[in-house]
C-alpha positions as CSV (number, residue, x, y, z in Angstrom):
1,M,-53.1,8.4,-20.3
2,V,-50.7,9.2,-23.1
3,N,-51.7,11.2,-26.2
4,G,-55.2,11.4,-24.7
5,R,-55.8,7.6,-24.6
6,P,-55.3,4.8,-22.1
7,R,-51.9,3.1,-22.0
8,V,-51.9,-0.6,-22.8
9,V,-49.2,-2.7,-21.3
10,V,-48.0,-6.3,-21.5
11,T,-48.1,-8.1,-18.1
12,G,-47.6,-11.7,-19.1
13,Y,-47.0,-14.0,-22.1
14,G,-46.7,-17.6,-23.0
15,A,-45.3,-19.4,-26.0
16,V,-45.3,-22.9,-27.5
17,T,-42.6,-23.3,-30.1
18,P,-40.4,-25.9,-31.9
19,M,-37.8,-25.1,-29.2
20,G,-40.2,-25.7,-26.3
21,T,-42.2,-23.3,-24.2
22,T,-41.3,-19.7,-23.4
23,D,-38.0,-19.9,-21.5
24,D,-36.5,-22.6,-23.8
25,F,-37.6,-20.6,-26.8
26,W,-35.8,-17.5,-25.6
27,Y,-32.7,-19.4,-24.6
28,S,-32.5,-20.8,-28.1
29,I,-33.0,-17.6,-30.1
30,V,-30.7,-15.5,-27.9
31,N,-28.0,-18.1,-28.4
32,G,-28.6,-18.4,-32.1
33,K,-29.9,-22.0,-32.0
34,S,-32.4,-23.2,-34.6
35,G,-35.6,-25.2,-34.0
36,I,-35.7,-26.5,-37.5
37,K,-35.3,-30.3,-38.0
38,R,-36.5,-33.2,-40.0
39,I,-40.2,-33.8,-39.6
40,Q,-41.0,-36.3,-36.8
41,S,-44.8,-36.5,-36.7
42,F,-44.9,-38.6,-40.0
43,D,-42.4,-40.1,-42.4
44,P,-41.7,-37.2,-44.8
45,S,-39.6,-39.2,-47.3
46,H,-42.4,-39.0,-50.0
47,I,-42.4,-35.2,-50.1
48,T,-39.8,-32.8,-51.5
49,V,-39.2,-30.6,-48.4
50,Q,-38.8,-32.9,-45.4
51,I,-37.9,-30.3,-42.7
52,A,-40.0,-27.9,-40.6
53,G,-40.2,-26.2,-37.3
54,E,-42.3,-28.7,-35.4
55,I,-43.7,-28.6,-31.9
56,T,-42.9,-31.8,-30.1
57,L,-44.5,-31.4,-26.7
58,D,-47.4,-33.7,-25.7
59,P,-50.5,-31.7,-25.2
60,Q,-51.8,-34.2,-22.7
61,D,-49.1,-33.0,-20.3
62,Y,-50.9,-29.7,-20.1
63,L,-54.6,-30.4,-20.9
64,D,-57.3,-32.9,-19.9
65,P,-56.4,-35.9,-22.1
66,K,-60.0,-36.7,-23.0
67,E,-60.7,-33.1,-24.1
68,A,-57.3,-32.8,-25.8
69,R,-58.1,-35.8,-28.1
70,R,-61.2,-34.0,-29.4
71,M,-59.4,-30.7,-30.2
72,A,-57.6,-29.6,-33.3
73,R,-53.9,-29.2,-32.8
74,A,-54.2,-25.5,-33.2
75,S,-56.7,-25.3,-30.3
76,Q,-54.5,-27.5,-28.1
77,M,-51.5,-25.3,-28.6
78,V,-53.2,-21.9,-28.1
79,Q,-54.9,-23.2,-25.0
80,I,-51.5,-24.2,-23.6
81,A,-50.0,-20.8,-24.5
82,T,-52.9,-19.1,-22.7
83,K,-52.4,-21.3,-19.7
84,L,-48.7,-20.3,-19.6
85,A,-49.6,-16.6,-20.1
86,I,-52.0,-16.7,-17.2
87,E,-49.4,-18.2,-14.9
88,H,-46.8,-15.6,-16.0
89,S,-49.1,-12.7,-15.5
90,G,-49.9,-13.4,-11.9
91,Y,-53.6,-13.9,-12.6
92,T,-55.5,-17.0,-11.6
93,H,-58.7,-18.5,-12.9
94,E,-60.4,-17.2,-9.9
95,T,-59.2,-13.6,-10.3
96,L,-60.1,-13.7,-14.0
97,E,-63.6,-15.1,-13.2
98,E,-64.2,-12.1,-10.9
99,V,-63.9,-9.7,-14.0
100,S,-64.8,-12.2,-16.7
101,S,-67.1,-9.8,-18.7
102,R,-64.2,-7.3,-18.9
103,V,-61.8,-9.9,-20.2
104,G,-61.5,-10.2,-24.0
105,V,-59.7,-12.6,-26.4
106,V,-58.3,-11.9,-29.9
107,V,-56.6,-14.8,-31.6
108,G,-55.0,-14.8,-35.0
109,T,-54.6,-17.9,-37.3
110,A,-54.2,-18.5,-41.0
111,Q,-55.4,-22.1,-41.1
112,G,-56.9,-22.9,-37.7
113,G,-58.0,-26.5,-37.5
114,F,-58.2,-27.0,-41.3
115,N,-56.5,-30.5,-40.9
116,V,-59.6,-31.8,-39.0
117,A,-61.9,-31.0,-41.9
118,S,-59.3,-32.4,-44.4
119,R,-59.0,-35.7,-42.7
120,S,-62.8,-36.0,-42.2
121,N,-63.3,-35.3,-45.9
122,V,-60.8,-38.0,-47.0
123,R,-62.5,-40.6,-44.7
124,Y,-65.9,-39.7,-46.2
125,E,-64.8,-39.6,-49.8
126,M,-62.5,-42.7,-49.7
127,E,-64.3,-44.9,-47.1
128,G,-67.8,-43.5,-46.9
129,R,-67.5,-42.8,-43.2
130,T,-69.9,-40.3,-41.7
131,P,-68.0,-37.4,-40.1
132,R,-67.6,-37.7,-36.3
133,P,-69.6,-35.4,-34.1
134,L,-68.1,-31.9,-33.9
135,E,-65.4,-32.5,-36.5
136,L,-66.7,-29.7,-38.6
137,I,-66.9,-27.4,-35.6
138,H,-63.3,-28.2,-34.5
139,A,-62.1,-27.3,-38.0
140,L,-63.5,-23.7,-37.8
141,P,-60.9,-21.0,-37.6
142,N,-62.5,-19.3,-34.5
143,I,-62.4,-22.4,-32.3
144,P,-58.8,-21.9,-31.1
145,G,-59.9,-18.5,-29.8
146,H,-62.8,-20.3,-28.1
147,Y,-60.4,-22.5,-26.2
148,A,-58.2,-19.5,-25.3
149,G,-61.3,-17.8,-23.9
150,M,-62.3,-20.9,-21.9
151,E,-58.9,-21.1,-20.3
152,A,-58.9,-17.3,-19.6
153,R,-62.5,-17.4,-18.2
154,A,-63.2,-14.6,-20.7
155,T,-66.8,-13.6,-21.4
156,G,-66.0,-10.2,-23.0
157,P,-65.3,-9.7,-26.7
158,L,-64.0,-12.8,-28.6
159,M,-62.5,-12.2,-32.0
160,T,-60.6,-14.2,-34.6
161,I,-58.3,-12.5,-37.0
162,T,-57.4,-14.3,-40.2
163,T,-55.1,-12.2,-42.3
164,A,-52.5,-14.8,-43.2
165,C,-49.0,-14.1,-41.9
166,A,-50.2,-10.8,-40.3
167,S,-52.9,-12.5,-38.2
168,S,-51.3,-12.4,-34.7
169,S,-49.8,-9.0,-35.0
170,Q,-53.1,-7.7,-36.0
171,S,-54.7,-9.5,-33.1
172,I,-52.4,-7.8,-30.7
173,G,-53.1,-4.4,-32.2
174,E,-56.9,-5.0,-32.2
175,G,-56.7,-6.3,-28.6
176,A,-54.9,-3.1,-27.5
177,Q,-57.7,-1.1,-29.2
178,L,-60.3,-2.9,-27.2
179,I,-58.7,-1.6,-24.0
180,R,-58.2,1.9,-25.4
181,D,-61.9,2.0,-26.4
182,G,-62.9,1.0,-22.9
183,R,-64.5,-2.3,-24.1
184,S,-62.2,-4.5,-22.1
185,D,-59.8,-4.2,-19.1
186,V,-57.8,-7.3,-19.9
187,V,-57.2,-8.9,-23.3
188,F,-55.5,-12.2,-24.2
189,A,-54.1,-11.6,-27.7
190,G,-51.8,-13.6,-30.0
191,G,-52.0,-16.4,-32.5
192,V,-51.5,-19.9,-33.5
193,E,-50.5,-22.1,-36.4
194,A,-50.1,-25.9,-35.8
195,L,-50.5,-27.8,-39.1
196,I,-47.5,-29.7,-40.2
197,E,-49.0,-31.8,-43.0
198,D,-47.5,-33.3,-46.2
199,Y,-50.0,-31.8,-48.6
200,I,-49.4,-28.3,-47.2
201,L,-45.7,-28.6,-47.6
202,E,-46.1,-29.8,-51.2
203,A,-48.4,-27.0,-52.0
204,L,-46.0,-24.4,-50.6
205,Y,-43.2,-26.1,-52.5
206,S,-45.1,-25.8,-55.7
207,M,-45.4,-22.1,-55.1
208,T,-41.6,-22.0,-54.9
209,V,-41.7,-20.2,-51.5
210,L,-39.9,-22.9,-49.4
211,A,-36.2,-23.6,-48.9
212,S,-35.8,-26.9,-50.6
213,S,-32.1,-27.8,-50.6
214,Y,-31.6,-28.4,-46.9
215,N,-33.2,-31.7,-46.0
216,D,-29.7,-32.9,-44.8
217,D,-28.9,-29.6,-43.0
218,P,-32.1,-28.3,-41.6
219,T,-30.8,-25.7,-39.2
220,R,-29.1,-23.9,-42.2
221,A,-32.3,-23.6,-44.2
222,S,-33.8,-20.3,-43.0
223,R,-31.4,-17.6,-44.2
224,P,-33.1,-14.1,-44.1
225,F,-31.2,-11.4,-46.0
226,D,-28.5,-13.8,-47.1
227,R,-27.6,-13.9,-50.8
228,D,-28.2,-17.6,-51.0
229,R,-31.6,-17.7,-49.4
230,E,-34.2,-19.9,-51.2
231,G,-37.4,-19.4,-49.3
232,F,-38.9,-19.8,-45.9
233,V,-39.1,-22.9,-43.6
234,Y,-42.7,-23.9,-42.7
235,S,-43.2,-23.9,-38.9
236,E,-45.7,-23.9,-36.1
237,A,-46.1,-22.1,-32.8
238,A,-48.6,-20.5,-30.5
239,S,-48.3,-17.4,-28.3
240,I,-50.5,-15.3,-26.1
241,L,-49.8,-11.9,-24.6
242,V,-51.7,-10.6,-21.6
243,L,-52.7,-6.9,-22.3
244,E,-54.2,-4.6,-19.8
245,S,-54.5,-0.9,-19.0
246,Y,-51.4,0.6,-17.3
247,E,-53.6,1.8,-14.4
248,R,-55.0,-1.7,-13.7
249,A,-51.5,-3.3,-13.9
250,V,-50.1,-0.8,-11.4
251,A,-53.1,-1.2,-9.1
252,R,-52.7,-5.0,-8.9
253,G,-48.9,-4.8,-8.6
254,A,-48.2,-6.6,-11.8
255,E,-44.8,-6.8,-13.4
256,I,-44.9,-4.9,-16.7
257,Y,-42.8,-6.2,-19.6
258,G,-43.6,-3.7,-22.3
259,E,-46.2,-1.3,-23.7
260,V,-48.1,-1.3,-27.0
261,L,-47.4,2.2,-28.3
262,G,-48.8,2.0,-31.8
263,Y,-50.4,-0.2,-34.4
264,A,-51.5,-0.1,-38.0
265,A,-52.6,-2.4,-40.8
266,S,-52.7,-2.0,-44.5
267,S,-53.4,-3.8,-47.8
268,D,-51.2,-4.1,-50.9
269,A,-54.2,-4.5,-53.2
270,F,-51.6,-5.8,-55.7
271,H,-51.0,-9.6,-55.9
272,V,-52.1,-12.6,-53.9
273,T,-48.6,-13.8,-53.0
274,T,-46.1,-11.2,-54.2
275,P,-45.7,-7.7,-52.7
276,D,-45.2,-4.9,-55.1
277,A,-41.5,-4.1,-55.9
278,E,-41.4,-1.0,-53.6
279,G,-43.4,-2.5,-50.7
280,V,-45.9,0.3,-50.7
281,G,-48.3,-1.5,-48.4
282,A,-45.5,-2.3,-45.9
283,Q,-44.4,1.3,-46.0
284,K,-47.9,2.5,-45.2
285,A,-48.2,0.1,-42.3
286,M,-44.9,1.2,-40.8
287,K,-45.6,4.9,-41.3
288,W,-49.1,4.6,-39.8
289,A,-47.9,2.6,-36.8
290,L,-45.3,5.3,-36.0
291,Q,-48.0,8.0,-36.4
292,D,-50.3,6.0,-34.1
293,A,-47.5,5.9,-31.5
294,C,-46.8,9.6,-32.0
295,L,-43.1,8.8,-32.8
296,N,-40.7,9.8,-35.4
297,P,-38.6,7.3,-37.4
298,E,-35.4,8.2,-35.4
299,D,-37.2,7.2,-32.2
300,I,-37.1,3.5,-33.1
301,D,-33.9,1.7,-31.9
302,Y,-34.7,-1.9,-33.1
303,I,-36.8,-3.5,-35.8
304,N,-38.0,-7.1,-35.6
305,A,-38.3,-7.8,-39.3
306,H,-40.8,-10.0,-41.1
307,G,-37.6,-11.4,-42.5
308,S,-39.1,-14.5,-44.0
309,S,-36.0,-15.6,-46.0
310,T,-37.8,-15.5,-49.4
311,P,-35.9,-13.7,-52.2
312,Y,-38.8,-11.2,-52.7
313,N,-39.7,-10.4,-49.1
314,D,-36.3,-9.7,-47.7
315,R,-35.3,-7.3,-50.6
316,I,-38.6,-5.5,-50.6
317,E,-38.8,-5.2,-46.8
318,T,-35.3,-3.7,-46.8
319,Y,-36.3,-1.2,-49.4
320,A,-39.4,-0.3,-47.5
321,I,-37.5,0.2,-44.3
322,K,-35.1,2.5,-46.0
323,R,-37.9,4.6,-47.6
324,I,-39.5,5.1,-44.1
325,F,-36.4,5.6,-42.0
326,G,-34.1,7.3,-44.5
327,E,-30.5,7.4,-43.5
328,H,-31.5,6.4,-39.9
329,A,-32.3,2.9,-41.3
330,Y,-28.5,2.2,-41.3
331,Q,-28.3,3.0,-37.6
332,I,-31.1,0.6,-36.5
333,P,-30.4,-3.0,-35.7
334,V,-32.8,-5.3,-37.6
335,S,-33.1,-9.0,-37.0
336,S,-35.3,-11.9,-38.0
337,T,-36.7,-14.4,-35.4
338,K,-37.7,-16.6,-38.4
339,S,-34.0,-17.4,-39.0
340,M,-34.3,-19.7,-36.0
341,I,-37.9,-20.6,-35.7
342,G,-39.0,-20.6,-39.3
343,H,-42.2,-19.0,-40.6
344,T,-45.1,-19.8,-38.3
345,L,-47.6,-18.0,-40.6
346,G,-50.5,-16.7,-38.6
347,A,-48.6,-17.2,-35.3
348,S,-45.4,-15.3,-36.4
349,G,-46.1,-11.8,-35.1
350,G,-47.3,-13.1,-31.8
351,V,-44.3,-15.3,-31.1
352,E,-42.0,-12.5,-32.3
353,A,-43.8,-10.2,-29.8
354,V,-42.8,-12.6,-27.0
355,A,-39.2,-12.4,-28.2
356,I,-39.5,-8.6,-28.2
357,M,-40.7,-8.6,-24.6
358,K,-37.6,-10.5,-23.6
359,M,-35.3,-8.2,-25.5
360,L,-36.9,-5.2,-23.8
361,S,-36.4,-6.8,-20.4
362,E,-32.9,-8.0,-20.9
363,N,-31.4,-5.4,-23.3
364,V,-30.1,-7.8,-25.8
365,I,-31.0,-8.2,-29.4
366,H,-31.2,-11.8,-30.8
367,P,-29.3,-12.4,-34.0
368,T,-30.3,-13.3,-37.6
369,I,-28.5,-16.6,-38.0
370,N,-27.3,-18.1,-41.3
371,L,-26.4,-14.7,-42.6
372,D,-23.1,-15.7,-44.1
373,T,-23.1,-14.0,-47.5
374,P,-25.1,-10.7,-47.3
375,D,-27.2,-9.9,-50.3
376,P,-26.0,-6.6,-51.8
377,D,-29.7,-5.4,-52.0
378,C,-30.1,-6.2,-48.2
379,D,-27.6,-3.7,-46.7
380,L,-28.8,-2.9,-43.3
381,D,-27.5,-4.0,-39.9
382,Y,-29.2,-7.4,-39.5
383,V,-27.3,-8.5,-36.3
384,P,-25.6,-11.4,-38.1
385,N,-25.2,-14.7,-36.3
386,V,-24.4,-13.5,-32.7
387,A,-26.7,-11.7,-30.2
388,R,-25.8,-8.1,-29.3
389,D,-26.1,-6.3,-26.0
390,A,-28.0,-3.0,-26.6
391,E,-30.4,-0.7,-24.9
392,V,-33.7,-1.7,-26.4
393,T,-36.4,0.9,-25.6
394,T,-38.6,1.3,-28.7
395,V,-39.3,-1.5,-31.2
396,L,-41.1,-1.8,-34.5
397,S,-42.4,-5.3,-35.4
398,N,-43.3,-6.1,-39.0
399,S,-45.7,-8.8,-40.3
400,F,-46.5,-9.1,-43.9
401,G,-48.7,-11.9,-45.4
402,F,-50.3,-13.5,-48.4
403,G,-53.1,-11.5,-49.8
404,G,-51.2,-8.3,-49.3
405,Q,-51.9,-8.2,-45.6
406,N,-49.6,-5.9,-43.5
407,A,-49.6,-5.3,-39.8
408,C,-47.0,-3.4,-37.8
409,I,-46.8,-2.8,-34.0
410,V,-44.6,-0.4,-32.0
411,F,-43.7,-1.7,-28.6
412,G,-41.8,0.2,-25.9
413,K,-40.2,-0.2,-22.5
414,V,-42.1,1.1,-19.5
């Protein structure tokens, strides 16, 4: 125990991203390679923004083809991520079944299988076609978590967190709490977003939050902290971390990739899409996460920023970091995974956690790419364009979302 409570460690992880699965994702981001490209799943020529971070793998390569055809895309992707996490952790379906009632699942998503309901509604309204059996069920936001639980043979607590772009970070934090509270021994925690649709891109464009000038140069579109940033790049991903108590991990001889040291969430209670000018909610989440970890600001040696590439977020996040860390803020490397993968909404904190596990293991910080002309208001060390070798021991991860949702996690090396 540390600080009077059980230690929670990460013993496995799996990711499905626009760059591929876990190892391909890491290779891309540590080498500053973007996964943003012209949309391939449909002809996007009729919409304004024609680029995205799109997953291209075939789910039938990983799942039973008949079952996969029934599932929403989000459910497919999170089940694949869970399968990869199980393999990476050294667990098997058989060993998980032996302790199934002590295995929990917490999955975050902003939109879940919304596209299933949308398409069913169009068919009904336009063609009078009765919805197919279970279409409504597969559209529910908790169903991706169901499929993660099925894959993990988990019969313990099953939760879905829907807090917009903070969803999967909050899921990891709440999953760790299940273990600290003694309600689970193992928790599969993470998030998913898998919904590249024309009407969603047009809706986000109408909100003026998307980068819209890069259809012919997609890898340059996501530019966190750069003076010329326009907005984020819509993307999709899924990731799952395997969390368990330190004692259990040691007893089974598991490899440990990191530790969840602290977690906090807060609400802006300000505006549905725009954070307040001083990022008060973000400041609270960072401060409380450090307090939960029993750490001081100077103990943090890397920050994985929310870094969405919107004019508001990057400036306000920078200000909030400086308010919490003071002069030490200028000594901390900060970088944005979203510069390469885009903004995966409810999946973002989870896939960024996978990146953090790799950085803790390999002592290298991935860069913020496309940072060519720094914004004077964004004056921290954002590790521009090239990865950096560094001793990474204690990391703060930020996730801030629509509705004023904020979640921060502190990870550490074991």
